[in-house]
N, C-alpha and C positions, 0 to 999 in steps of 0.2 A: 143092590139097587145102584144104578149108574149115577154118578154125581152130576147134577144139573146146575148147581149154584156157582156163582163166581166170587161172592163175598166169603169171608172166613167161615160163616155158619149158614146152613140152609135149613129151612123148616119144611118138613115133608109130612103130608097126610096120607096114611094108608087106609084106603076104603076097602074093608074086608068083603063087603057084598060084591063089589065089582072087581076085587083083587087087583087094584091098581094104586100106585103111589104117585102123588102129585106134589110138585114143588109149589108151596103156597107163599113163601116169603124168604127173604135173606136178611142177614144181620152182620154187622161188623164185630160185635162182641157177644159172648155167651149171655151176658146179662140182658142185652138188648133183645136177643132171640127169645129168652125166657119171658120177658115182658110182652113181646108180640104174641106168644102163645097164650099167655094169660088174658090178653085183651081180645084176641080172636075167638077163644074158646071159653069165654067168661061163663062160669057156672056149669060147663059141660065136662070138665076134667073129673075123672072118677078113679077109684082104685082098680076098677075093671070096666071094660066097655068094648063095644063091638069094633070101633075104629081106633087107630093109634096115630099119634103125632110124634115124630122124632126130630130132634135137633142133631144135625150131622155136620162134622167138620170137613175141611177140604180133603182129608185123607180117607174119608168114607166111614169114619168112626162115629157111632151113635153116642153122643155125650149126654143127652137127656131123652127120656121117653115118657110119654103120657098116654093114658087110655082116655078116650073121649066117648061120650054117649050122645 
């Protein structure tokens, strides 16, 4: 996935149905990014799910990954 974010962390949603990854937000800290994911996907984070949300650093490393339903 090409990096699209400018801040230290990007939050990306991978839509498995359309097979596309979309930058949905950015954050200055990992803690801020985690909070944004929790707020955006309130109640939809699962142990497995069709779609996936990744927090990615500027080097392209996935530092957190969530399944969402």
